[in-house]
Jmol script that loads the backbone (N, CA, C; Angstrom):
load data "model"
ATOM      1  N   MET A   1      93.194   2.199 -25.876  1.00  0.00           N
ATOM      2  CA  MET A   1      92.091   2.606 -25.645  1.00  0.00           C
ATOM      3  C   MET A   1      92.195   3.959 -26.212  1.00  0.00           C
ATOM      4  N   ALA A   2      93.187   4.699 -25.857  1.00  0.00           N
ATOM      5  CA  ALA A   2      92.727   6.103 -26.771  1.00  0.00           C
ATOM      6  C   ALA A   2      93.489   5.979 -27.945  1.00  0.00           C
ATOM      7  N   HIS A   3      93.928   5.326 -28.900  1.00  0.00           N
ATOM      8  CA  HIS A   3      94.200   4.892 -30.252  1.00  0.00           C
ATOM      9  C   HIS A   3      92.800   5.171 -30.691  1.00  0.00           C
ATOM     10  N   LEU A   4      92.143   3.892 -30.067  1.00  0.00           N
ATOM     11  CA  LEU A   4      90.982   3.183 -30.877  1.00  0.00           C
ATOM     12  C   LEU A   4      89.722   5.331 -30.567  1.00  0.00           C
ATOM     13  N   ILE A   5      89.569   5.438 -29.705  1.00  0.00           N
ATOM     14  CA  ILE A   5      89.624   7.069 -29.772  1.00  0.00           C
ATOM     15  C   ILE A   5      89.542   7.589 -30.559  1.00  0.00           C
ATOM     16  N   GLU A   6      91.409   7.908 -30.577  1.00  0.00           N
ATOM     17  CA  GLU A   6      91.529   9.333 -31.566  1.00  0.00           C
ATOM     18  C   GLU A   6      91.470   8.464 -32.860  1.00  0.00           C
ATOM     19  N   GLY A   7      91.591   7.342 -33.222  1.00  0.00           N
ATOM     20  CA  GLY A   7      91.611   6.474 -34.996  1.00  0.00           C
ATOM     21  C   GLY A   7      89.962   6.805 -35.372  1.00  0.00           C
ATOM     22  N   GLY A   8      89.135   6.734 -34.209  1.00  0.00           N
ATOM     23  CA  GLY A   8      87.354   7.299 -34.572  1.00  0.00           C
ATOM     24  C   GLY A   8      87.304   5.372 -34.625  1.00  0.00           C
ATOM     25  N   LEU A   9      88.029   4.452 -34.246  1.00  0.00           N
ATOM     26  CA  LEU A   9      87.483   2.571 -34.272  1.00  0.00           C
ATOM     27  C   LEU A   9      86.544   2.837 -32.627  1.00  0.00           C
ATOM     28  N   LEU A  10      85.983   3.516 -32.212  1.00  0.00           N
ATOM     29  CA  LEU A  10      85.550   3.348 -30.902  1.00  0.00           C
ATOM     30  C   LEU A  10      84.386   4.236 -30.631  1.00  0.00           C
ATOM     31  N   ALA A  11      82.847   3.783 -31.543  1.00  0.00           N
ATOM     32  CA  ALA A  11      81.762   4.582 -31.332  1.00  0.00           C
ATOM     33  C   ALA A  11      81.870   5.851 -29.924  1.00  0.00           C
ATOM     34  N   LYS A  12      80.948   6.906 -30.292  1.00  0.00           N
ATOM     35  CA  LYS A  12      80.829   7.471 -28.686  1.00  0.00           C
ATOM     36  C   LYS A  12      80.372   6.938 -27.713  1.00  0.00           C
ATOM     37  N   ALA A  13      79.135   6.249 -28.462  1.00  0.00           N
ATOM     38  CA  ALA A  13      77.794   5.354 -27.590  1.00  0.00           C
ATOM     39  C   ALA A  13      78.975   4.245 -26.964  1.00  0.00           C
ATOM     40  N   ASN A  14      79.757   3.393 -27.123  1.00  0.00           N
ATOM     41  CA  ASN A  14      80.462   2.574 -26.212  1.00  0.00           C
ATOM     42  C   ASN A  14      81.629   3.399 -25.683  1.00  0.00           C
ATOM     43  N   ARG A  15      82.082   4.644 -25.622  1.00  0.00           N
ATOM     44  CA  ARG A  15      83.089   5.134 -25.076  1.00  0.00           C
ATOM     45  C   ARG A  15      83.049   4.862 -23.850  1.00  0.00           C
ATOM     46  N   ARG A  16      82.356   5.407 -23.172  1.00  0.00           N
ATOM     47  CA  ARG A  16      81.617   5.250 -21.708  1.00  0.00           C
ATOM     48  C   ARG A  16      81.447   3.886 -21.713  1.00  0.00           C
ATOM     49  N   PHE A  17      81.263   2.969 -22.110  1.00  0.00           N
ATOM     50  CA  PHE A  17      81.351   1.807 -21.447  1.00  0.00           C
ATOM     51  C   PHE A  17      82.735   0.812 -21.065  1.00  0.00           C
ATOM     52  N   VAL A  18      83.237   1.444 -22.414  1.00  0.00           N
ATOM     53  CA  VAL A  18      84.824   0.902 -22.365  1.00  0.00           C
ATOM     54  C   VAL A  18      85.963   1.360 -21.296  1.00  0.00           C
ATOM     55  N   GLU A  19      85.233   2.483 -21.308  1.00  0.00           N
ATOM     56  CA  GLU A  19      86.562   3.547 -20.316  1.00  0.00           C
ATOM     57  C   GLU A  19      85.943   2.883 -18.718  1.00  0.00           C
ATOM     58  N   ASN A  20      84.855   2.555 -18.102  1.00  0.00           N
ATOM     59  CA  ASN A  20      84.169   1.893 -17.201  1.00  0.00           C
ATOM     60  C   ASN A  20      84.689   0.519 -17.023  1.00  0.00           C
ATOM     61  N   LEU A  21      84.864   0.042 -17.892  1.00  0.00           N
ATOM     62  CA  LEU A  21      85.253  -1.781 -18.116  1.00  0.00           C
ATOM     63  C   LEU A  21      87.086  -1.347 -18.048  1.00  0.00           C
ATOM     64  N   VAL A  22      87.315  -0.668 -18.345  1.00  0.00           N
ATOM     65  CA  VAL A  22      88.865  -0.742 -18.406  1.00  0.00           C
ATOM     66  C   VAL A  22      89.242  -0.561 -16.568  1.00  0.00           C
ATOM     67  N   LYS A  23      88.726   0.715 -16.862  1.00  0.00           N
ATOM     68  CA  LYS A  23      88.876   1.171 -14.991  1.00  0.00           C
ATOM     69  C   LYS A  23      88.678   0.477 -14.197  1.00  0.00           C
ATOM     70  N   GLY A  24      87.413  -0.275 -14.366  1.00  0.00           N
ATOM     71  CA  GLY A  24      86.862  -1.446 -13.335  1.00  0.00           C
ATOM     72  C   GLY A  24      87.954  -2.777 -13.555  1.00  0.00           C
ATOM     73  N   VAL A  25      88.393  -3.200 -14.503  1.00  0.00           N
ATOM     74  CA  VAL A  25      89.453  -4.506 -14.324  1.00  0.00           C
ATOM     75  C   VAL A  25      90.499  -3.825 -13.566  1.00  0.00           C
ATOM     76  N   LEU A  26      91.274  -2.590 -14.349  1.00  0.00           N
ATOM     77  CA  LEU A  26      92.144  -1.985 -13.410  1.00  0.00           C
ATOM     78  C   LEU A  26      91.967  -1.595 -12.040  1.00  0.00           C
ATOM     79  N   ASP A  27      91.099  -1.206 -11.432  1.00  0.00           N
ATOM     80  CA  ASP A  27      90.812  -0.831  -9.870  1.00  0.00           C
ATOM     81  C   ASP A  27      90.973  -2.316  -9.402  1.00  0.00           C
ATOM     82  N   ASN A  28      90.151  -3.193  -9.972  1.00  0.00           N
ATOM     83  CA  ASN A  28      89.992  -4.766  -9.226  1.00  0.00           C
ATOM     84  C   ASN A  28      91.235  -5.958  -9.465  1.00  0.00           C
ATOM     85  N   ARG A  29      91.859  -5.460 -10.182  1.00  0.00           N
ATOM     86  CA  ARG A  29      92.564  -6.343 -11.058  1.00  0.00           C
ATOM     87  C   ARG A  29      93.342  -7.328  -9.659  1.00  0.00           C
ATOM     88  N   HIS A  30      93.640  -7.004  -8.338  1.00  0.00           N
ATOM     89  CA  HIS A  30      94.378  -7.402  -7.315  1.00  0.00           C
ATOM     90  C   HIS A  30      93.309  -8.451  -6.330  1.00  0.00           C
ATOM     91  N   ARG A  31      92.047  -8.308  -6.745  1.00  0.00           N
ATOM     92  CA  ARG A  31      91.104  -8.572  -5.858  1.00  0.00           C
ATOM     93  C   ARG A  31      90.790  -9.526  -7.308  1.00  0.00           C
ATOM     94  N   ILE A  32      90.534  -9.638  -8.572  1.00  0.00           N
ATOM     95  CA  ILE A  32      90.079 -10.416  -9.636  1.00  0.00           C
ATOM     96  C   ILE A  32      90.919 -11.392  -9.563  1.00  0.00           C
ATOM     97  N   ASP A  33      92.092 -11.113  -9.856  1.00  0.00           N
ATOM     98  CA  ASP A  33      93.167 -12.226  -9.921  1.00  0.00           C
ATOM     99  C   ASP A  33      93.505 -13.129  -8.499  1.00  0.00           C
ATOM    100  N   ASP A  34      93.114 -12.562  -7.461  1.00  0.00           N
ATOM    101  CA  ASP A  34      93.032 -13.000  -6.309  1.00  0.00           C
ATOM    102  C   ASP A  34      91.362 -14.428  -6.507  1.00  0.00           C
ATOM    103  N   ILE A  35      90.495 -13.898  -6.966  1.00  0.00           N
ATOM    104  CA  ILE A  35      89.498 -15.085  -7.488  1.00  0.00           C
ATOM    105  C   ILE A  35      89.792 -16.076  -8.318  1.00  0.00           C
ATOM    106  N   ILE A  36      90.507 -15.526  -9.709  1.00  0.00           N
ATOM    107  CA  ILE A  36      91.279 -16.524 -10.960  1.00  0.00           C
ATOM    108  C   ILE A  36      91.377 -17.440  -9.891  1.00  0.00           C
ATOM    109  N   GLU A  37      92.843 -17.231  -8.946  1.00  0.00           N
ATOM    110  CA  GLU A  37      93.347 -18.187  -8.673  1.00  0.00           C
ATOM    111  C   GLU A  37      92.501 -19.086  -7.668  1.00  0.00           C
ATOM    112  N   GLN A  38      91.462 -18.625  -6.788  1.00  0.00           N
ATOM    113  CA  GLN A  38      90.645 -19.701  -6.455  1.00  0.00           C
ATOM    114  C   GLN A  38      90.197 -20.358  -7.222  1.00  0.00           C
ATOM    115  N   PHE A  39      89.650 -20.316  -8.137  1.00  0.00           N
ATOM    116  CA  PHE A  39      88.326 -20.709  -8.652  1.00  0.00           C
ATOM    117  C   PHE A  39      89.410 -21.675 -10.028  1.00  0.00           C
ATOM    118  N   ALA A  40      90.560 -21.283 -10.319  1.00  0.00           N
ATOM    119  CA  ALA A  40      91.146 -21.881 -11.437  1.00  0.00           C
ATOM    120  C   ALA A  40      92.944 -21.967 -10.735  1.00  0.00           C
ATOM    121  N   SER A  41      92.967 -23.101  -9.446  1.00  0.00           N
ATOM    122  CA  SER A  41      94.571 -23.111  -8.920  1.00  0.00           C
ATOM    123  C   SER A  41      94.644 -24.223  -9.838  1.00  0.00           C
ATOM    124  N   ALA A  42      94.773 -24.389 -10.223  1.00  0.00           N
ATOM    125  CA  ALA A  42      95.929 -25.645 -11.259  1.00  0.00           C
ATOM    126  C   ALA A  42      96.437 -24.454 -12.346  1.00  0.00           C
ATOM    127  N   PHE A  43      95.936 -23.242 -12.588  1.00  0.00           N
ATOM    128  CA  PHE A  43      96.924 -22.770 -13.445  1.00  0.00           C
ATOM    129  C   PHE A  43      96.664 -21.258 -12.907  1.00  0.00           C
ATOM    130  N   PRO A  44      98.137 -20.662 -12.412  1.00  0.00           N
ATOM    131  CA  PRO A  44      98.205 -19.806 -11.805  1.00  0.00           C
ATOM    132  C   PRO A  44      98.120 -18.427 -13.100  1.00  0.00           C
ATOM    133  N   VAL A  45      97.705 -17.722 -12.048  1.00  0.00           N
ATOM    134  CA  VAL A  45      97.367 -16.211 -12.885  1.00  0.00           C
ATOM    135  C   VAL A  45      97.752 -16.077 -14.200  1.00  0.00           C
ATOM    136  N   MET A  46      99.710 -15.679 -13.822  1.00  0.00           N
ATOM    137  CA  MET A  46     100.274 -15.083 -14.801  1.00  0.00           C
ATOM    138  C   MET A  46     101.529 -15.770 -15.490  1.00  0.00           C
ATOM    139  N   GLN A  47     101.154 -17.465 -15.501  1.00  0.00           N
ATOM    140  CA  GLN A  47     101.155 -18.352 -16.338  1.00  0.00           C
ATOM    141  C   GLN A  47     100.041 -18.775 -16.979  1.00  0.00           C
ATOM    142  N   MET A  48      99.096 -18.484 -16.898  1.00  0.00           N
ATOM    143  CA  MET A  48      97.773 -18.876 -17.806  1.00  0.00           C
ATOM    144  C   MET A  48      98.136 -17.649 -19.107  1.00  0.00           C
ATOM    145  N   ALA A  49      97.768 -18.314 -19.780  1.00  0.00           N
ATOM    146  CA  ALA A  49      97.330 -17.498 -21.416  1.00  0.00           C
ATOM    147  C   ALA A  49      96.752 -16.540 -21.530  1.00  0.00           C
ATOM    148  N   ALA A  50      97.615 -15.352 -21.581  1.00  0.00           N
ATOM    149  CA  ALA A  50      97.654 -14.011 -21.710  1.00  0.00           C
ATOM    150  C   ALA A  50      95.661 -13.624 -21.976  1.00  0.00           C
ATOM    151  N   ILE A  51      95.559 -14.568 -23.069  1.00  0.00           N
ATOM    152  CA  ILE A  51      93.747 -14.097 -23.683  1.00  0.00           C
ATOM    153  C   ILE A  51      93.220 -15.092 -22.605  1.00  0.00           C
ATOM    154  N   ASP A  52      92.973 -15.453 -21.699  1.00  0.00           N
ATOM    155  CA  ASP A  52      92.238 -16.637 -20.711  1.00  0.00           C
ATOM    156  C   ASP A  52      92.718 -15.398 -19.745  1.00  0.00           C
ATOM    157  N   ARG A  53      93.693 -15.065 -19.273  1.00  0.00           N
ATOM    158  CA  ARG A  53      93.092 -14.234 -17.865  1.00  0.00           C
ATOM    159  C   ARG A  53      92.673 -12.777 -18.176  1.00  0.00           C
ATOM    160  N   CYS A  54      92.476 -12.091 -19.593  1.00  0.00           N
ATOM    161  CA  CYS A  54      92.139 -11.340 -19.787  1.00  0.00           C
ATOM    162  C   CYS A  54      90.920 -11.068 -20.207  1.00  0.00           C
ATOM    163  N   VAL A  55      90.231 -12.331 -20.252  1.00  0.00           N
ATOM    164  CA  VAL A  55      88.902 -12.355 -20.535  1.00  0.00           C
ATOM    165  C   VAL A  55      88.327 -13.289 -19.452  1.00  0.00           C
ATOM    166  N   LEU A  56      89.320 -13.735 -18.428  1.00  0.00           N
ATOM    167  CA  LEU A  56      88.375 -13.882 -17.086  1.00  0.00           C
ATOM    168  C   LEU A  56      88.562 -12.631 -16.389  1.00  0.00           C
ATOM    169  N   ARG A  57      89.428 -12.097 -16.636  1.00  0.00           N
ATOM    170  CA  ARG A  57      89.221 -10.556 -15.951  1.00  0.00           C
ATOM    171  C   ARG A  57      87.834  -9.557 -15.769  1.00  0.00           C
ATOM    172  N   ILE A  58      88.155  -9.273 -17.063  1.00  0.00           N
ATOM    173  CA  ILE A  58      87.008  -8.510 -17.859  1.00  0.00           C
ATOM    174  C   ILE A  58      85.386  -9.201 -17.120  1.00  0.00           C
ATOM    175  N   ALA A  59      85.504 -10.904 -17.880  1.00  0.00           N
ATOM    176  CA  ALA A  59      84.029 -11.487 -17.505  1.00  0.00           C
ATOM    177  C   ALA A  59      83.775 -11.119 -15.696  1.00  0.00           C
ATOM    178  N   ILE A  60      84.977 -11.177 -15.176  1.00  0.00           N
ATOM    179  CA  ILE A  60      84.694 -11.527 -13.577  1.00  0.00           C
ATOM    180  C   ILE A  60      84.369 -10.254 -13.302  1.00  0.00           C
ATOM    181  N   TRP A  61      84.552  -8.948 -13.533  1.00  0.00           N
ATOM    182  CA  TRP A  61      84.590  -7.730 -13.419  1.00  0.00           C
ATOM    183  C   TRP A  61      82.930  -7.194 -14.073  1.00  0.00           C
ATOM    184  N   GLU A  62      82.694  -7.903 -14.555  1.00  0.00           N
ATOM    185  CA  GLU A  62      81.405  -7.645 -14.966  1.00  0.00           C
ATOM    186  C   GLU A  62      80.313  -8.364 -14.990  1.00  0.00           C
ATOM    187  N   ILE A  63      80.733  -9.606 -14.112  1.00  0.00           N
ATOM    188  CA  ILE A  63      80.085 -10.304 -13.173  1.00  0.00           C
ATOM    189  C   ILE A  63      79.938  -9.890 -11.718  1.00  0.00           C
ATOM    190  N   LEU A  64      80.917  -9.591 -10.948  1.00  0.00           N
ATOM    191  CA  LEU A  64      80.897  -9.206  -9.980  1.00  0.00           C
ATOM    192  C   LEU A  64      81.005  -7.593  -9.549  1.00  0.00           C
ATOM    193  N   PHE A  65      81.192  -7.011 -10.308  1.00  0.00           N
ATOM    194  CA  PHE A  65      81.231  -5.429  -9.815  1.00  0.00           C
ATOM    195  C   PHE A  65      80.517  -4.310 -10.556  1.00  0.00           C
ATOM    196  N   ASN A  66      80.270  -5.074 -11.701  1.00  0.00           N
ATOM    197  CA  ASN A  66      79.250  -3.963 -12.580  1.00  0.00           C
ATOM    198  C   ASN A  66      77.946  -4.743 -12.794  1.00  0.00           C
ATOM    199  N   LYS A  67      77.389  -3.614 -12.277  1.00  0.00           N
ATOM    200  CA  LYS A  67      75.472  -4.167 -12.586  1.00  0.00           C
ATOM    201  C   LYS A  67      74.660  -4.097 -14.108  1.00  0.00           C
ATOM    202  N   ASP A  68      75.891  -3.339 -14.432  1.00  0.00           N
ATOM    203  CA  ASP A  68      74.917  -3.384 -15.750  1.00  0.00           C
ATOM    204  C   ASP A  68      74.707  -4.570 -16.485  1.00  0.00           C
ATOM    205  N   THR A  69      75.979  -5.198 -16.931  1.00  0.00           N
ATOM    206  CA  THR A  69      75.622  -6.750 -17.627  1.00  0.00           C
ATOM    207  C   THR A  69      75.421  -8.278 -17.112  1.00  0.00           C
ATOM    208  N   PRO A  70      74.082  -8.401 -17.464  1.00  0.00           N
ATOM    209  CA  PRO A  70      73.561  -9.815 -17.313  1.00  0.00           C
ATOM    210  C   PRO A  70      74.946 -11.144 -17.411  1.00  0.00           C
ATOM    211  N   PHE A  71      74.508 -11.483 -16.037  1.00  0.00           N
ATOM    212  CA  PHE A  71      76.006 -12.398 -16.225  1.00  0.00           C
ATOM    213  C   PHE A  71      75.854 -13.476 -17.053  1.00  0.00           C
ATOM    214  N   LYS A  72      74.741 -13.815 -17.541  1.00  0.00           N
ATOM    215  CA  LYS A  72      74.695 -14.948 -18.660  1.00  0.00           C
ATOM    216  C   LYS A  72      75.460 -13.773 -19.971  1.00  0.00           C
ATOM    217  N   VAL A  73      75.485 -12.635 -20.099  1.00  0.00           N
ATOM    218  CA  VAL A  73      75.273 -12.028 -21.400  1.00  0.00           C
ATOM    219  C   VAL A  73      77.598 -12.334 -20.991  1.00  0.00           C
ATOM    220  N   ALA A  74      77.706 -11.893 -19.839  1.00  0.00           N
ATOM    221  CA  ALA A  74      79.136 -11.632 -19.740  1.00  0.00           C
ATOM    222  C   ALA A  74      79.831 -13.702 -19.926  1.00  0.00           C
ATOM    223  N   ILE A  75      78.894 -14.236 -19.447  1.00  0.00           N
ATOM    224  CA  ILE A  75      79.756 -15.263 -19.981  1.00  0.00           C
ATOM    225  C   ILE A  75      79.860 -15.742 -21.287  1.00  0.00           C
ATOM    226  N   ASP A  76      78.393 -15.871 -21.901  1.00  0.00           N
ATOM    227  CA  ASP A  76      78.352 -16.071 -23.298  1.00  0.00           C
ATOM    228  C   ASP A  76      79.418 -15.414 -24.169  1.00  0.00           C
ATOM    229  N   GLU A  77      79.530 -13.902 -23.357  1.00  0.00           N
ATOM    230  CA  GLU A  77      80.723 -13.465 -24.724  1.00  0.00           C
ATOM    231  C   GLU A  77      81.789 -13.641 -24.254  1.00  0.00           C
ATOM    232  N   ALA A  78      82.053 -14.182 -22.908  1.00  0.00           N
ATOM    233  CA  ALA A  78      83.675 -14.563 -22.715  1.00  0.00           C
ATOM    234  C   ALA A  78      83.994 -15.490 -23.401  1.00  0.00           C
ATOM    235  N   VAL A  79      82.865 -16.652 -23.502  1.00  0.00           N
ATOM    236  CA  VAL A  79      83.347 -17.954 -24.122  1.00  0.00           C
ATOM    237  C   VAL A  79      83.478 -18.088 -25.460  1.00  0.00           C
ATOM    238  N   GLU A  80      82.777 -17.033 -26.219  1.00  0.00           N
ATOM    239  CA  GLU A  80      83.484 -16.519 -27.557  1.00  0.00           C
ATOM    240  C   GLU A  80      84.339 -15.785 -27.577  1.00  0.00           C
ATOM    241  N   ILE A  81      84.567 -15.222 -27.259  1.00  0.00           N
ATOM    242  CA  ILE A  81      85.961 -14.555 -27.310  1.00  0.00           C
ATOM    243  C   ILE A  81      86.815 -15.762 -26.610  1.00  0.00           C
ATOM    244  N   ALA A  82      86.849 -16.299 -26.096  1.00  0.00           N
ATOM    245  CA  ALA A  82      88.291 -17.449 -26.064  1.00  0.00           C
ATOM    246  C   ALA A  82      88.197 -18.660 -26.695  1.00  0.00           C
ATOM    247  N   LYS A  83      86.923 -18.923 -27.654  1.00  0.00           N
ATOM    248  CA  LYS A  83      86.615 -19.820 -28.567  1.00  0.00           C
ATOM    249  C   LYS A  83      87.805 -19.292 -30.127  1.00  0.00           C
ATOM    250  N   MET A  84      87.325 -17.729 -30.076  1.00  0.00           N
ATOM    251  CA  MET A  84      88.206 -16.887 -31.343  1.00  0.00           C
ATOM    252  C   MET A  84      89.800 -17.269 -31.258  1.00  0.00           C
ATOM    253  N   TYR A  85      89.942 -16.444 -30.079  1.00  0.00           N
ATOM    254  CA  TYR A  85      91.387 -16.049 -29.922  1.00  0.00           C
ATOM    255  C   TYR A  85      91.947 -16.850 -28.719  1.00  0.00           C
ATOM    256  N   GLY A  86      91.403 -17.458 -27.967  1.00  0.00           N
ATOM    257  CA  GLY A  86      92.400 -18.795 -27.132  1.00  0.00           C
ATOM    258  C   GLY A  86      92.607 -20.144 -27.371  1.00  0.00           C
ATOM    259  N   GLY A  87      92.821 -20.356 -26.847  1.00  0.00           N
ATOM    260  CA  GLY A  87      93.383 -22.219 -27.080  1.00  0.00           C
ATOM    261  C   GLY A  87      92.324 -23.129 -27.242  1.00  0.00           C
ATOM    262  N   ASP A  88      92.882 -24.409 -27.988  1.00  0.00           N
ATOM    263  CA  ASP A  88      91.391 -25.449 -27.368  1.00  0.00           C
ATOM    264  C   ASP A  88      91.072 -25.428 -26.464  1.00  0.00           C
ATOM    265  N   SER A  89      92.003 -25.592 -25.072  1.00  0.00           N
ATOM    266  CA  SER A  89      90.785 -25.498 -23.975  1.00  0.00           C
ATOM    267  C   SER A  89      90.467 -24.457 -23.468  1.00  0.00           C
ATOM    268  N   SER A  90      91.023 -23.308 -23.647  1.00  0.00           N
ATOM    269  CA  SER A  90      90.585 -21.904 -23.196  1.00  0.00           C
ATOM    270  C   SER A  90      89.064 -21.947 -23.027  1.00  0.00           C
ATOM    271  N   PRO A  91      87.817 -21.823 -24.405  1.00  0.00           N
ATOM    272  CA  PRO A  91      86.529 -21.774 -23.647  1.00  0.00           C
ATOM    273  C   PRO A  91      86.320 -22.826 -22.380  1.00  0.00           C
ATOM    274  N   ARG A  92      86.638 -24.005 -22.183  1.00  0.00           N
ATOM    275  CA  ARG A  92      86.008 -25.076 -21.327  1.00  0.00           C
ATOM    276  C   ARG A  92      86.597 -24.157 -20.075  1.00  0.00           C
ATOM    277  N   LEU A  93      87.673 -23.522 -19.848  1.00  0.00           N
ATOM    278  CA  LEU A  93      88.058 -23.290 -18.804  1.00  0.00           C
ATOM    279  C   LEU A  93      87.673 -21.800 -18.538  1.00  0.00           C
ATOM    280  N   VAL A  94      87.824 -20.566 -19.463  1.00  0.00           N
ATOM    281  CA  VAL A  94      86.578 -19.844 -18.728  1.00  0.00           C
ATOM    282  C   VAL A  94      85.287 -20.023 -18.804  1.00  0.00           C
ATOM    283  N   ASN A  95      84.208 -21.196 -19.508  1.00  0.00           N
ATOM    284  CA  ASN A  95      82.711 -21.592 -18.496  1.00  0.00           C
ATOM    285  C   ASN A  95      82.972 -22.061 -17.353  1.00  0.00           C
ATOM    286  N   GLY A  96      84.218 -22.813 -17.139  1.00  0.00           N
ATOM    287  CA  GLY A  96      84.461 -23.901 -15.696  1.00  0.00           C
ATOM    288  C   GLY A  96      84.455 -22.622 -14.586  1.00  0.00           C
ATOM    289  N   VAL A  97      85.234 -21.804 -14.848  1.00  0.00           N
ATOM    290  CA  VAL A  97      85.727 -20.461 -13.606  1.00  0.00           C
ATOM    291  C   VAL A  97      84.812 -19.735 -13.897  1.00  0.00           C
ATOM    292  N   LEU A  98      83.837 -19.500 -14.614  1.00  0.00           N
ATOM    293  CA  LEU A  98      82.987 -18.446 -14.222  1.00  0.00           C
ATOM    294  C   LEU A  98      81.189 -18.989 -13.929  1.00  0.00           C
ATOM    295  N   GLY A  99      81.683 -20.069 -14.144  1.00  0.00           N
ATOM    296  CA  GLY A  99      80.676 -21.018 -13.822  1.00  0.00           C
ATOM    297  C   GLY A  99      80.828 -21.197 -12.200  1.00  0.00           C
ATOM    298  N   SER A 100      81.751 -21.429 -11.859  1.00  0.00           N
ATOM    299  CA  SER A 100      81.868 -21.921 -10.402  1.00  0.00           C
ATOM    300  C   SER A 100      81.791 -20.483  -9.623  1.00  0.00           C
ATOM    301  N   ILE A 101      82.019 -19.490 -10.150  1.00  0.00           N
ATOM    302  CA  ILE A 101      81.861 -17.802  -9.715  1.00  0.00           C
ATOM    303  C   ILE A 101      80.764 -18.106  -9.112  1.00  0.00           C
ATOM    304  N   ILE A 102      79.589 -17.893 -10.292  1.00  0.00           N
ATOM    305  CA  ILE A 102      78.340 -18.399 -10.402  1.00  0.00           C
ATOM    306  C   ILE A 102      78.373 -18.377  -9.340  1.00  0.00           C
ATOM    307  N   SER A 103      78.175 -19.703  -9.049  1.00  0.00           N
ATOM    308  CA  SER A 103      77.502 -20.710  -8.158  1.00  0.00           C
ATOM    309  C   SER A 103      78.250 -19.967  -6.269  1.00  0.00           C
ATOM    310  N   GLU A 104      79.157 -20.061  -6.348  1.00  0.00           N
ATOM    311  CA  GLU A 104      79.695 -19.573  -4.882  1.00  0.00           C
ATOM    312  C   GLU A 104      79.309 -18.413  -4.334  1.00  0.00           C
ATOM    313  N   PHE A 105      79.419 -16.915  -5.461  1.00  0.00           N
ATOM    314  CA  PHE A 105      79.333 -15.705  -4.595  1.00  0.00           C
ATOM    315  C   PHE A 105      77.629 -16.018  -5.130  1.00  0.00           C
ATOM    316  N   HIS A 106      76.607 -16.434  -5.329  1.00  0.00           N
ATOM    317  CA  HIS A 106      74.965 -16.988  -5.574  1.00  0.00           C
ATOM    318  C   HIS A 106      74.988 -15.899  -6.463  1.00  0.00           C
ATOM    319  N   VAL A 107      75.322 -15.006  -7.483  1.00  0.00           N
ATOM    320  CA  VAL A 107      74.877 -14.619  -8.314  1.00  0.00           C
ATOM    321  C   VAL A 107      73.147 -15.039  -9.261  1.00  0.00           C
ATOM    322  N   VAL A 108      72.066 -14.166  -8.660  1.00  0.00           N
ATOM    323  CA  VAL A 108      71.326 -15.380  -8.772  1.00  0.00           C
ATOM    324  C   VAL A 108      70.471 -14.207 -10.071  1.00  0.00           C
ATOM    325  N   ASN A 109      69.611 -14.897 -10.340  1.00  0.00           N
ATOM    326  CA  ASN A 109      68.419 -13.963 -11.306  1.00  0.00           C
ATOM    327  C   ASN A 109      67.774 -13.184 -11.141  1.00  0.00           C
ATOM    328  N   SER A 110      67.309 -12.310 -11.746  1.00  0.00           N
ATOM    329  CA  SER A 110      66.170 -11.253 -11.466  1.00  0.00           C
ATOM    330  C   SER A 110      65.431 -10.592 -12.940  1.00  0.00           C
ATOM    331  N   ASP A 111      64.763  -9.494 -12.604  1.00  0.00           N
ATOM    332  CA  ASP A 111      64.379  -8.944 -13.991  1.00  0.00           C
ATOM    333  C   ASP A 111      65.107  -9.024 -14.908  1.00  0.00           C
ATOM    334  N   ASN A 112      66.765  -8.406 -14.459  1.00  0.00           N
ATOM    335  CA  ASN A 112      67.843  -8.298 -15.904  1.00  0.00           C
ATOM    336  C   ASN A 112      68.428  -9.192 -15.938  1.00  0.00           C
ATOM    337  N   GLU A 113      67.932 -10.438 -15.828  1.00  0.00           N
ATOM    338  CA  GLU A 113      69.331 -11.853 -15.571  1.00  0.00           C
ATOM    339  C   GLU A 113      70.708 -11.900 -14.702  1.00  0.00           C
ATOM    340  N   ARG A 114      70.380 -10.534 -13.280  1.00  0.00           N
ATOM    341  CA  ARG A 114      71.274 -11.619 -12.470  1.00  0.00           C
ATOM    342  C   ARG A 114      71.186 -11.949 -11.494  1.00  0.00           C
TER     343      ARG A 114
END
end "model"
wireframe off; spacefill off
backbone 0.3
color backbone group
C-alpha cells in the first residue's frame, strides 16, 4: 500500500478507504478466516488459491464489519475480481460463500442496500 501511495498510484480520495480496508481485514483476519472455514469447509483457507482467499477476506470484511459498502456492491465486485484473476471455479466459490454468509448473518437491505 505504501508503494501505491508513494508512487502516486493511489488517489488521495481513495487512500482512507484503502487504509481502512487493509487495517480492517488484518485486524479481523482470524475471525474472517473462521467464517470462510465455516462456509467453505471443503476448501481449507490456507489451501485455497491466494486470490480466492484474499477476495473473500475483503468482501467479508466489507459485508460484516464495514457499514459503508452496500453488500450487493461488495459481492458484485468480489465476483468480478474472481472472474478476472481467479480460476474457472473462483467466481462460483466466491458468490456461493458470500451468498451463504448474507443468509446466515441475516444481512438485510435498507435504504443503503444493507
